[in-house]
N, CA, C and O atoms as a MOPAC input file, in Angstrom:
PM7 MOZYME 1SCF
protein

 N     25.62300 1     2.09300 1    12.86200 1
 C     25.89800 1     1.89300 1    11.43800 1
 C     24.63900 1     2.20700 1    10.63000 1
 O     23.53900 1     1.78900 1    10.99100 1
 N     24.81000 1     2.93500 1     9.55400 1
 C     23.68100 1     3.30600 1     8.70500 1
 C     23.22100 1     2.11700 1     7.87700 1
 O     24.02200 1     1.30200 1     7.41900 1
 N     21.91200 1     2.04400 1     7.69900 1
 C     21.31500 1     0.98900 1     6.88300 1
 C     21.62400 1     1.27400 1     5.41100 1
 O     21.48700 1     2.40500 1     4.94600 1
 N     22.03900 1     0.24300 1     4.69500 1
 C     22.29500 1     0.39600 1     3.26800 1
 C     20.95800 1     0.43000 1     2.54000 1
 O     20.12400 1    -0.45300 1     2.74000 1
 N     20.74500 1     1.42100 1     1.71000 1
 C     19.48900 1     1.58100 1     0.97400 1
 C     19.40800 1     0.53200 1    -0.13800 1
 O     20.31400 1     0.40400 1    -0.96100 1
 N     18.29300 1    -0.21800 1    -0.14000 1
 C     18.05900 1    -1.23200 1    -1.17300 1
 C     17.30600 1    -0.59300 1    -2.32400 1
 O     16.26800 1     0.04000 1    -2.13000 1
 N     17.83600 1    -0.76400 1    -3.51600 1
 C     17.24400 1    -0.17400 1    -4.70500 1
 C     17.00900 1    -1.26000 1    -5.74100 1
 O     17.90300 1    -2.05700 1    -6.02700 1
 N     15.81200 1    -1.29300 1    -6.30200 1
 C     15.49800 1    -2.19800 1    -7.40400 1
 C     15.60500 1    -1.40000 1    -8.69100 1
 O     14.88200 1    -0.42200 1    -8.88300 1
 N     16.50300 1    -1.81400 1    -9.57200 1
 C     16.68100 1    -1.17600 1   -10.87600 1
 C     16.11200 1    -2.10500 1   -11.93400 1
 O     16.62000 1    -3.20900 1   -12.13200 1
 N     15.06000 1    -1.66600 1   -12.61500 1
 C     14.40600 1    -2.46000 1   -13.65000 1
 C     14.65600 1    -1.78800 1   -15.00300 1
 O     14.05100 1    -0.76300 1   -15.31600 1
 N     15.54000 1    -2.36700 1   -15.78800 1
 C     15.92000 1    -1.78400 1   -17.08400 1
 C     16.31700 1    -2.91000 1   -18.02100 1
 O     17.16800 1    -3.73400 1   -17.68500 1
 N     15.69500 1    -2.94800 1   -19.21100 1
 C     15.98500 1    -4.03100 1   -20.15700 1
 C     17.10900 1    -3.69600 1   -21.13600 1
 O     17.61100 1    -4.59600 1   -21.80900 1
 N     17.51500 1    -2.44500 1   -21.23500 1
 C     18.64600 1    -2.06600 1   -22.08000 1
 C     19.92800 1    -2.42200 1   -21.32400 1
 O     20.24600 1    -1.81600 1   -20.30000 1
 N     20.66100 1    -3.41600 1   -21.84500 1
 C     21.80100 1    -3.96400 1   -21.12400 1
 C     22.89000 1    -2.93300 1   -20.82100 1
 O     23.42300 1    -2.90300 1   -19.71100 1
 N     23.22000 1    -2.09600 1   -21.79100 1
 C     24.27500 1    -1.10200 1   -21.59700 1
 C     23.86500 1    -0.07400 1   -20.54100 1
 O     24.64200 1     0.23800 1   -19.63900 1
 N     22.64200 1     0.44900 1   -20.65600 1
 C     22.15900 1     1.43300 1   -19.68800 1
 C     22.04300 1     0.80300 1   -18.29900 1
 O     22.41700 1     1.42100 1   -17.30200 1
 N     21.52800 1    -0.42000 1   -18.23700 1
 C     21.39300 1    -1.10700 1   -16.94900 1
 C     22.75800 1    -1.26500 1   -16.28100 1
 O     22.88800 1    -1.03200 1   -15.07900 1
 N     23.76600 1    -1.65400 1   -17.04000 1
 C     25.10800 1    -1.82900 1   -16.48500 1
 C     25.68700 1    -0.51000 1   -15.98700 1
 O     26.28200 1    -0.45400 1   -14.91200 1
 N     25.51100 1     0.53800 1   -16.76500 1
 C     26.02100 1     1.86000 1   -16.39100 1
 C     25.35000 1     2.36000 1   -15.10800 1
 O     26.02900 1     2.78600 1   -14.17300 1
 N     24.02900 1     2.30600 1   -15.06900 1
 C     23.30200 1     2.79300 1   -13.89700 1
 C     23.58900 1     1.93200 1   -12.67300 1
 O     23.76400 1     2.45300 1   -11.57200 1
 N     23.63600 1     0.61100 1   -12.86300 1
 C     23.95500 1    -0.30000 1   -11.77000 1
 C     25.32400 1     0.03900 1   -11.17500 1
 O     25.47700 1     0.10300 1    -9.95500 1
 N     26.30500 1     0.25400 1   -12.03100 1
 C     27.65800 1     0.58900 1   -11.57900 1
 C     27.66000 1     1.88200 1   -10.76400 1
 O     28.21900 1     1.93100 1    -9.66900 1
 N     27.03400 1     2.92100 1   -11.30200 1
 C     27.02100 1     4.22800 1   -10.60700 1
 C     26.26600 1     4.16800 1    -9.28200 1
 O     26.69400 1     4.76400 1    -8.29400 1
 N     25.14700 1     3.45100 1    -9.26000 1
 C     24.36600 1     3.33900 1    -8.02600 1
 C     25.13600 1     2.55500 1    -6.96000 1
 O     25.16400 1     2.95300 1    -5.79500 1
 N     25.75700 1     1.44700 1    -7.35700 1
 C     26.53800 1     0.66600 1    -6.39800 1
 C     27.73900 1     1.45700 1    -5.90000 1
 O     28.06700 1     1.41200 1    -4.71400 1
 N     28.38900 1     2.17500 1    -6.79600 1
 C     29.55100 1     2.99800 1    -6.43100 1
 C     29.15100 1     4.07200 1    -5.42400 1
 O     29.96800 1     4.50300 1    -4.61000 1
 N     27.89800 1     4.49800 1    -5.48100 1
 C     27.39900 1     5.51800 1    -4.56200 1
 C     26.87400 1     4.91500 1    -3.25200 1
 O     26.37300 1     5.63600 1    -2.38800 1
 N     26.99200 1     3.59100 1    -3.11100 1
 C     26.66300 1     2.96100 1    -1.84800 1
 C     25.31000 1     2.27900 1    -1.76300 1
 O     24.92700 1     1.79700 1    -0.69700 1
 N     24.58200 1     2.23100 1    -2.86600 1
 C     23.27600 1     1.57000 1    -2.84700 1
 C     23.44500 1     0.06600 1    -3.02300 1
 O     24.35500 1    -0.39400 1    -3.71200 1
 N     22.55400 1    -0.69100 1    -2.38800 1
 C     22.48300 1    -2.13300 1    -2.54800 1
 C     21.49300 1    -2.37400 1    -3.68800 1
 O     20.28100 1    -2.34000 1    -3.47700 1
 N     22.01000 1    -2.61900 1    -4.89800 1
 C     21.18200 1    -2.66500 1    -6.10300 1
 C     20.84000 1    -4.09600 1    -6.49600 1
 O     21.70400 1    -4.97100 1    -6.54600 1
 N     19.55300 1    -4.31100 1    -6.77400 1
 C     19.09500 1    -5.54000 1    -7.40900 1
 C     18.70400 1    -5.14800 1    -8.81800 1
 O     17.85200 1    -4.28100 1    -9.01300 1
 N     19.32000 1    -5.77800 1    -9.79600 1
 C     19.06000 1    -5.45100 1   -11.19300 1
 C     18.10300 1    -6.47400 1   -11.79300 1
 O     18.34700 1    -7.67900 1   -11.74100 1
 N     17.02300 1    -5.97600 1   -12.35600 1
 C     16.04700 1    -6.82600 1   -13.04200 1
 C     15.97800 1    -6.38100 1   -14.49400 1
 O     15.85400 1    -5.18900 1   -14.77700 1
 N     16.05700 1    -7.32500 1   -15.40600 1
 C     16.10500 1    -7.00200 1   -16.84000 1
 C     14.74400 1    -7.04900 1   -17.52400 1
 O     14.60900 1    -6.60400 1   -18.66400 1
 N     13.73500 1    -7.58400 1   -16.84000 1
 C     12.38600 1    -7.61700 1   -17.41100 1
 C     11.36600 1    -7.73100 1   -16.28700 1
 O     11.72400 1    -7.85700 1   -15.11600 1
 N     10.10400 1    -7.68400 1   -16.65500 1
 C      9.03200 1    -7.69800 1   -15.67800 1
 C      8.96100 1    -8.95100 1   -14.82600 1
 O      8.57700 1    -8.88800 1   -13.65800 1
 N      9.32700 1   -10.09500 1   -15.40200 1
 C      9.32300 1   -11.34100 1   -14.62300 1
 C     10.32500 1   -11.24400 1   -13.47600 1
 O     10.01500 1   -11.60500 1   -12.34100 1
 N     11.52300 1   -10.75700 1   -13.77700 1
 C     12.55100 1   -10.61000 1   -12.74500 1
 C     12.13700 1    -9.58400 1   -11.69800 1
 O     12.46200 1    -9.73100 1   -10.52000 1
 N     11.42200 1    -8.54800 1   -12.12000 1
 C     10.93600 1    -7.53600 1   -11.18200 1
 C     10.00100 1    -8.17600 1   -10.16300 1
 O     10.15600 1    -7.96700 1    -8.96000 1
 N      9.03100 1    -8.95400 1   -10.63900 1
 C      8.07300 1    -9.60000 1    -9.73300 1
 C      8.78000 1   -10.58700 1    -8.80200 1
 O      8.44000 1   -10.67700 1    -7.62200 1
 N      9.76200 1   -11.32800 1    -9.32700 1
 C     10.53200 1   -12.25600 1    -8.49200 1
 C     11.28200 1   -11.49500 1    -7.40600 1
 O     11.31500 1   -11.92400 1    -6.25200 1
 N     11.88400 1   -10.36600 1    -7.77300 1
 C     12.61900 1    -9.54800 1    -6.79400 1
 C     11.69600 1    -9.02200 1    -5.71400 1
 O     12.03900 1    -9.05800 1    -4.53200 1
 N     10.52300 1    -8.53300 1    -6.10700 1
 C      9.57200 1    -7.99600 1    -5.13100 1
 C      9.03800 1    -9.08400 1    -4.20200 1
 O      8.74200 1    -8.82200 1    -3.03600 1
 N      8.91600 1   -10.30500 1    -4.72400 1
 C      8.44200 1   -11.42200 1    -3.90300 1
 C      9.45600 1   -11.78500 1    -2.81200 1
 O      9.09100 1   -12.34900 1    -1.78000 1
 N     10.72200 1   -11.45900 1    -3.04800 1
 C     11.77900 1   -11.77400 1    -2.07900 1
 C     11.96400 1   -10.66200 1    -1.05000 1
 O     12.72600 1   -10.82300 1    -0.09700 1
 N     11.28900 1    -9.55800 1    -1.22900 1
 C     11.39400 1    -8.45900 1    -0.27300 1
 C     11.33700 1    -7.11500 1    -0.96900 1
 O     11.80600 1    -6.95400 1    -2.09600 1
 N     10.75000 1    -6.15000 1    -0.26700 1
 C     10.58700 1    -4.82200 1    -0.85500 1
 C     11.87500 1    -4.00800 1    -0.74300 1
 O     12.50700 1    -3.96700 1     0.31200 1
 N     12.25200 1    -3.36600 1    -1.83800 1
 C     13.39000 1    -2.44600 1    -1.77300 1
 C     12.94000 1    -1.13100 1    -1.13000 1
 O     11.76100 1    -0.95300 1    -0.82400 1
 N     13.87700 1    -0.22300 1    -0.93000 1
 C     13.55900 1     1.09800 1    -0.38800 1
 C     13.13600 1     2.06400 1    -1.49600 1
 O     12.37400 1     3.00200 1    -1.26300 1
 N     13.64700 1     1.81400 1    -2.70900 1
 C     13.35900 1     2.66200 1    -3.87300 1
 C     13.32700 1     1.76700 1    -5.11600 1
 O     14.08300 1     0.80100 1    -5.21900 1
 N     12.43700 1     2.10700 1    -6.05800 1
 C     12.39900 1     1.41900 1    -7.35000 1
 C     12.69900 1     2.43400 1    -8.43900 1
 O     12.12100 1     3.52100 1    -8.47000 1
 N     13.61700 1     2.06500 1    -9.33700 1
 C     13.88100 1     2.84100 1   -10.55000 1
 C     13.55700 1     1.90100 1   -11.69700 1
 O     14.16300 1     0.83800 1   -11.82800 1
 N     12.58700 1     2.30000 1   -12.53900 1
 C     12.11900 1     1.37700 1   -13.57000 1
 C     11.93700 1     2.05800 1   -14.92100 1
 O     11.41900 1     3.17100 1   -15.02000 1
 N     12.37500 1     1.35700 1   -15.94700 1
 C     12.05700 1     1.74700 1   -17.31600 1
 C     10.54800 1     1.57600 1   -17.47500 1
 O      9.94500 1     0.71300 1   -16.83600 1
 N      9.95500 1     2.38400 1   -18.31200 1
 C      8.50900 1     2.28700 1   -18.50700 1
 C      8.16100 1     1.16800 1   -19.49000 1
 O      7.10100 1     0.55100 1   -19.38200 1
 N      9.05800 1     0.90700 1   -20.45200 1
 C      8.81700 1    -0.12100 1   -21.46300 1
 C      9.73600 1    -1.31000 1   -21.21200 1
 O     10.93600 1    -1.24800 1   -21.48000 1
 N      9.15600 1    -2.40200 1   -20.69100 1
 C      9.91600 1    -3.62300 1   -20.43500 1
 C      9.10700 1    -4.81900 1   -20.90400 1
 O      7.87800 1    -4.76100 1   -20.95300 1
 N      9.79500 1    -5.91000 1   -21.25000 1
 C      9.07300 1    -7.12900 1   -21.60900 1
 C      8.34700 1    -7.72300 1   -20.40000 1
 O      8.81000 1    -7.59500 1   -19.26700 1
 N      7.22600 1    -8.36000 1   -20.64500 1
 C      6.43300 1    -9.14300 1   -19.68600 1
 C      5.61900 1    -8.33000 1   -18.68600 1
 O      4.52400 1    -8.74300 1   -18.30300 1
 N      6.13900 1    -7.18000 1   -18.25900 1
 C      5.49800 1    -6.42000 1   -17.18600 1
 C      6.04800 1    -4.99900 1   -17.30100 1
 O      7.19900 1    -4.75000 1   -16.94400 1
 N      5.24700 1    -4.08600 1   -17.78900 1
 C      5.73600 1    -2.71600 1   -18.04700 1
 C      5.91400 1    -1.92800 1   -16.75600 1
 O      5.47000 1    -2.35100 1   -15.68800 1
 N      6.56200 1    -0.79100 1   -16.86800 1
 C      6.70500 1     0.10600 1   -15.73300 1
 C      5.35300 1     0.57800 1   -15.21700 1
 O      5.17000 1     0.76000 1   -14.01300 1
 N      4.40700 1     0.77700 1   -16.13000 1
 C      3.04700 1     1.18300 1   -15.74200 1
 C      2.39900 1     0.07800 1   -14.89800 1
 O      1.80600 1     0.35000 1   -13.85400 1
 N      2.52200 1    -1.17000 1   -15.36600 1
 C      1.97100 1    -2.30000 1   -14.61700 1
 C      2.67500 1    -2.45400 1   -13.26800 1
 O      2.05300 1    -2.82900 1   -12.27400 1
 N      3.97400 1    -2.16300 1   -13.24400 1
 C      4.72800 1    -2.23200 1   -12.00000 1
 C      4.19200 1    -1.23100 1   -10.97600 1
 O      3.98500 1    -1.58600 1    -9.81600 1
 N      3.96800 1     0.00100 1   -11.39300 1
 C      3.43200 1     1.02400 1   -10.48500 1
 C      2.07700 1     0.56800 1    -9.95000 1
 O      1.82800 1     0.62800 1    -8.74600 1
 N      1.20800 1     0.11500 1   -10.84200 1
 C     -0.11700 1    -0.34800 1   -10.44400 1
 C     -0.00900 1    -1.50400 1    -9.44100 1
 O     -0.72900 1    -1.52400 1    -8.44200 1
 N      0.87300 1    -2.45100 1    -9.69900 1
 C      1.07200 1    -3.60100 1    -8.83400 1
 C      1.55400 1    -3.17300 1    -7.44400 1
 O      1.02600 1    -3.63100 1    -6.43100 1
 N      2.55500 1    -2.29700 1    -7.40400 1
 C      3.11900 1    -1.85000 1    -6.11900 1
 C      2.10200 1    -1.03700 1    -5.32700 1
 O      1.94400 1    -1.23900 1    -4.12300 1
 N      1.41800 1    -0.12300 1    -5.99500 1
 C      0.47500 1     0.75900 1    -5.28100 1
 C     -0.81900 1     0.04700 1    -4.88000 1
 O     -1.31700 1     0.24800 1    -3.77300 1
 N     -1.36700 1    -0.78300 1    -5.77400 1
 C     -2.68700 1    -1.36300 1    -5.53800 1
 C     -2.66300 1    -2.78700 1    -4.98500 1
 O     -3.46400 1    -3.11700 1    -4.11000 1
 N     -1.76500 1    -3.63100 1    -5.47600 1
 C     -1.71200 1    -5.01000 1    -4.98700 1
 C     -0.87300 1    -5.12400 1    -3.71100 1
 O     -1.28100 1    -5.76500 1    -2.74300 1
 N      0.29800 1    -4.49600 1    -3.72400 1
 C      1.18100 1    -4.56500 1    -2.55900 1
 C      0.87000 1    -3.47400 1    -1.53200 1
 O      1.36500 1    -3.51900 1    -0.40600 1
 N      0.04800 1    -2.49400 1    -1.92400 1
 C     -0.34300 1    -1.38800 1    -1.02700 1
 C      0.87400 1    -0.67800 1    -0.43000 1
 O      0.90200 1    -0.36400 1     0.76000 1
 N      1.88200 1    -0.42900 1    -1.28100 1
 C      3.12000 1     0.18800 1    -0.82000 1
 C      3.26900 1     1.60500 1    -1.37100 1
 O      2.88600 1     1.88900 1    -2.50600 1
 N      3.82800 1     2.47900 1    -0.55100 1
 C      4.12700 1     3.85000 1    -0.97400 1
 C      5.59700 1     4.03500 1    -1.27900 1
 O      6.08600 1     5.16500 1    -1.30900 1
 N      6.31100 1     2.94300 1    -1.50700 1
 C      7.72900 1     3.00500 1    -1.84500 1
 C      7.94500 1     3.99200 1    -2.99900 1
 O      7.16500 1     4.00100 1    -3.95100 1
 N      8.99300 1     4.82100 1    -2.92500 1
 C      9.25600 1     5.74200 1    -4.03800 1
 C      9.55200 1     4.98200 1    -5.33600 1
 O     10.33400 1     4.03100 1    -5.35300 1
 N      8.90900 1     5.42600 1    -6.41900 1
 C      9.12700 1     4.83500 1    -7.74600 1
 C      9.53000 1     5.94900 1    -8.69600 1
 O      8.80200 1     6.92500 1    -8.88000 1
 N     10.71000 1     5.78600 1    -9.30000 1
 C     11.20200 1     6.72300 1   -10.30200 1
 C     11.14300 1     6.01000 1   -11.64900 1
 O     11.70200 1     4.92600 1   -11.81500 1
 N     10.46400 1     6.62800 1   -12.60100 1
 C     10.28500 1     6.04300 1   -13.93100 1
 C     11.28700 1     6.65000 1   -14.91400 1
 O     11.56200 1     7.85000 1   -14.89200 1
 N     11.82100 1     5.78500 1   -15.77500 1
 C     12.71500 1     6.20300 1   -16.85700 1
 C     11.98800 1     5.91600 1   -18.16100 1
 O     11.41600 1     4.84000 1   -18.33400 1
 N     12.01000 1     6.88300 1   -19.08300 1
 C     11.31800 1     6.66100 1   -20.35800 1
 C     11.96000 1     7.46300 1   -21.48000 1
 O     12.55200 1     8.52000 1   -21.26000 1
 N     11.82500 1     6.93200 1   -22.67900 1
 C     12.26800 1     7.65300 1   -23.86500 1
 C     11.36100 1     8.84300 1   -24.11000 1
 O     10.18300 1     8.82800 1   -23.75000 1
 N     11.91500 1     9.86400 1   -24.71900 1
 C     11.11400 1    11.02900 1   -25.07500 1
 C     10.01100 1    10.58900 1   -26.03400 1
 O     10.19700 1     9.65500 1   -26.81500 1
 N      8.87500 1    11.25700 1   -25.97400 1
 C      7.78500 1    10.91900 1   -26.86900 1
 C      6.77400 1     9.96900 1   -26.25700 1
 O      5.77600 1     9.62500 1   -26.88900 1
 N      7.02900 1     9.54800 1   -25.03700 1
 C      6.08700 1     8.67100 1   -24.34600 1
 C      5.24900 1     9.44800 1   -23.34700 1
 O      4.99600 1     8.98200 1   -22.23600 1
 N      4.82000 1    10.63800 1   -23.75300 1
 C      4.12000 1    11.53500 1   -22.84200 1
 C      2.88800 1    10.89400 1   -22.21000 1
 O      2.63500 1    11.07900 1   -21.01900 1
 N      2.12800 1    10.14700 1   -22.99300 1
 C      0.92500 1     9.49400 1   -22.47800 1
 C      1.27800 1     8.49100 1   -21.37700 1
 O      0.59300 1     8.41600 1   -20.35700 1
 N      2.35300 1     7.72000 1   -21.59000 1
 C      2.79200 1     6.75900 1   -20.58100 1
 C      3.26400 1     7.45400 1   -19.31100 1
 O      3.00300 1     6.98700 1   -18.20200 1
 N      3.96000 1     8.57100 1   -19.48300 1
 C      4.45900 1     9.32100 1   -18.33300 1
 C      3.28400 1     9.85400 1   -17.50900 1
 O      3.30000 1     9.77500 1   -16.28100 1
 N      2.28100 1    10.38800 1   -18.17200 1
 C      1.09600 1    10.87700 1   -17.46400 1
 C      0.39100 1     9.74200 1   -16.73300 1
 O     -0.05000 1     9.90700 1   -15.59600 1
 N      0.28600 1     8.58900 1   -17.38900 1
 C     -0.31400 1     7.41300 1   -16.73800 1
 C      0.49200 1     7.00300 1   -15.51000 1
 O     -0.06900 1     6.64000 1   -14.47600 1
 N      1.82200 1     7.06600 1   -15.63900 1
 C      2.69300 1     6.69600 1   -14.51900 1
 C      2.43400 1     7.59800 1   -13.31600 1
 O      2.31600 1     7.11500 1   -12.19000 1
 N      2.34500 1     8.89700 1   -13.55000 1
 C      2.08600 1     9.82800 1   -12.44600 1
 C      0.69000 1     9.62100 1   -11.86200 1
 O      0.50600 1     9.68600 1   -10.64700 1
 N     -0.29100 1     9.37400 1   -12.72600 1
 C     -1.65900 1     9.13900 1   -12.24400 1
 C     -1.73600 1     7.90200 1   -11.34400 1
 O     -2.51900 1     7.86500 1   -10.39500 1
 N     -0.91700 1     6.89300 1   -11.65000 1
 C     -0.91600 1     5.65900 1   -10.85700 1
 C     -0.07300 1     5.77200 1    -9.58800 1
 O     -0.16200 1     4.92300 1    -8.70100 1
 N      0.74500 1     6.82200 1    -9.50800 1
 C      1.49800 1     7.02400 1    -8.27200 1
 C      3.00400 1     7.05400 1    -8.38000 1
 O      3.68700 1     6.92500 1    -7.36400 1
 N      3.55600 1     7.22100 1    -9.58600 1
 C      5.00500 1     7.38300 1    -9.70700 1
 C      5.42300 1     8.65900 1    -8.97400 1
 O      4.67400 1     9.63600 1    -8.94200 1
 N      6.61000 1     8.64400 1    -8.39200 1
 C      7.09800 1     9.79700 1    -7.65600 1
 C      7.90500 1    10.75500 1    -8.51600 1
 O      7.92600 1    11.95900 1    -8.25900 1
 N      8.57200 1    10.22100 1    -9.54400 1
 C      9.44000 1    11.06400 1   -10.36600 1
 C      9.60600 1    10.41900 1   -11.73200 1
 O      9.24400 1     9.26100 1   -11.94000 1
 N     10.15500 1    11.18700 1   -12.65000 1
 C     10.33800 1    10.75500 1   -14.03300 1
 C     11.64700 1    11.32200 1   -14.57200 1
 O     11.97300 1    12.48500 1   -14.33400 1
 N     12.38800 1    10.49900 1   -15.29500 1
 C     13.61900 1    10.94000 1   -15.95800 1
 C     13.55300 1    10.50200 1   -17.41600 1
 O     13.23800 1     9.35100 1   -17.71500 1
 N     13.85300 1    11.43300 1   -18.31800 1
 C     13.88300 1    11.12100 1   -19.75200 1
 C     15.20000 1    10.45200 1   -20.13400 1
 O     16.25900 1    10.75900 1   -19.58800 1
 N     15.10100 1     9.53300 1   -21.08300 1
 C     16.30200 1     8.95400 1   -21.68700 1
 C     16.81000 1     9.92100 1   -22.75000 1
 O     15.99100 1    10.57300 1   -23.39700 1
 N     18.09300 1    10.04600 1   -22.95900 1
 C     19.15900 1     9.32100 1   -22.28400 1
 C     19.31500 1     9.79200 1   -20.83800 1
 O     19.26000 1    10.98900 1   -20.55600 1
 N     19.50900 1     8.84600 1   -19.93600 1
 C     19.58700 1     9.13200 1   -18.50600 1
 C     20.99300 1     9.59800 1   -18.14600 1
 O     21.98700 1     8.96000 1   -18.49400 1
 N     21.05100 1    10.71100 1   -17.45000 1
 C     22.31200 1    11.18900 1   -16.89300 1
 C     22.44800 1    10.52600 1   -15.51900 1
 O     21.65000 1    10.81500 1   -14.62800 1
 N     23.43600 1     9.64600 1   -15.32300 1
 C     23.56200 1     8.93400 1   -14.05000 1
 C     23.65400 1     9.87400 1   -12.84200 1
 O     23.13000 1     9.55300 1   -11.77600 1
 N     24.30400 1    11.01300 1   -12.99000 1
 C     24.41300 1    11.96300 1   -11.87700 1
 C     23.05000 1    12.52700 1   -11.50900 1
 O     22.75300 1    12.71700 1   -10.33000 1
 N     22.21800 1    12.79600 1   -12.51100 1
 C     20.86100 1    13.27900 1   -12.25300 1
 C     20.04900 1    12.20200 1   -11.53300 1
 O     19.29900 1    12.50300 1   -10.60500 1
 N     20.19900 1    10.95300 1   -11.96000 1
 C     19.48600 1     9.85500 1   -11.30100 1
 C     19.87800 1     9.77200 1    -9.82800 1
 O     19.01500 1     9.60300 1    -8.96700 1
 N     21.16400 1     9.88800 1    -9.53400 1
 C     21.62800 1     9.82400 1    -8.14200 1
 C     20.99500 1    10.92700 1    -7.29700 1
 O     20.59400 1    10.68500 1    -6.15900 1
 N     20.90600 1    12.13000 1    -7.84900 1
 C     20.30000 1    13.25400 1    -7.12900 1
 C     18.82000 1    12.98600 1    -6.88000 1
 O     18.31500 1    13.24200 1    -5.78700 1
 N     18.13100 1    12.47600 1    -7.88200 1
 C     16.69400 1    12.21700 1    -7.73800 1
 C     16.41900 1    11.07000 1    -6.76100 1
 O     15.45300 1    11.13000 1    -6.00000 1
 N     17.24800 1    10.03800 1    -6.77400 1
 C     17.10300 1     8.93600 1    -5.82100 1
 C     17.31900 1     9.46800 1    -4.40600 1
 O     16.53700 1     9.17100 1    -3.50300 1
 N     18.37100 1    10.25000 1    -4.21500 1
 C     18.67200 1    10.81300 1    -2.89200 1
 C     17.52600 1    11.69100 1    -2.41100 1
 O     17.18200 1    11.67700 1    -1.22900 1
 N     16.93600 1    12.45100 1    -3.32100 1
 C     15.81000 1    13.32500 1    -2.94700 1
 C     14.62500 1    12.48900 1    -2.44900 1
 O     13.98600 1    12.84900 1    -1.46000 1
 N     14.33400 1    11.38300 1    -3.12600 1
 C     13.21900 1    10.52300 1    -2.68600 1
 C     13.52800 1     9.87500 1    -1.33300 1
 O     12.64100 1     9.73900 1    -0.49100 1
 N     14.77100 1     9.48200 1    -1.13000 1
 C     15.15600 1     8.86500 1     0.13700 1
 C     15.03300 1     9.87600 1     1.27900 1
 O     14.59700 1     9.52300 1     2.37400 1
 N     15.41000 1    11.10900 1     1.03100 1
 C     15.32900 1    12.15400 1     2.05700 1
 C     13.90000 1    12.47200 1     2.45900 1
 O     13.67000 1    13.00600 1     3.54400 1
 N     12.92900 1    12.15100 1     1.59700 1
 C     11.51500 1    12.38100 1     1.90400 1
 C     10.96300 1    11.29800 1     2.82800 1
 O      9.92200 1    11.48800 1     3.45700 1
 N     11.66100 1    10.16100 1     2.91100 1
 C     11.16100 1     9.01400 1     3.67600 1
 C     11.26200 1     9.26700 1     5.17500 1
 O     10.88600 1     8.40800 1     5.97300 1

C-alpha cells in the first residue's frame, strides 16, 4: 500500500484555503490546514509533513519566517511551495534565498498547484 502524502497547507484566506484544501484532499493528499502562523508551528510540533504549501503573508508567523524556521531551526529539506500576491517580488526573492522550492502567484490555479506539488514529491 502506498503511503499517503502529508501536506501542510498554511493559508489565512478562508475561501482560498477551503478551495485548495478540497482539491488537495480530492487528489489523495492528507492535508493539515493551518490558518495562521501559530497553527503552523503547532502542526509542525506534532510531526513533519512531506510538503508545505504556505502563503507568504500570514498573521503571527509569515511564510518567510516559516521557511527560515524549517530550514535553520528544524534543519529540514522538506519541499516548501510559497503562494503570494503579485507585487511581492522582494518577499519572493527572500523566500527563494531562504530555501523555498517553488512559488505560485495569486490567484492560485488549483490544477497548477497540484502539478507543482506532484513535481516536488517526485524529486524526493
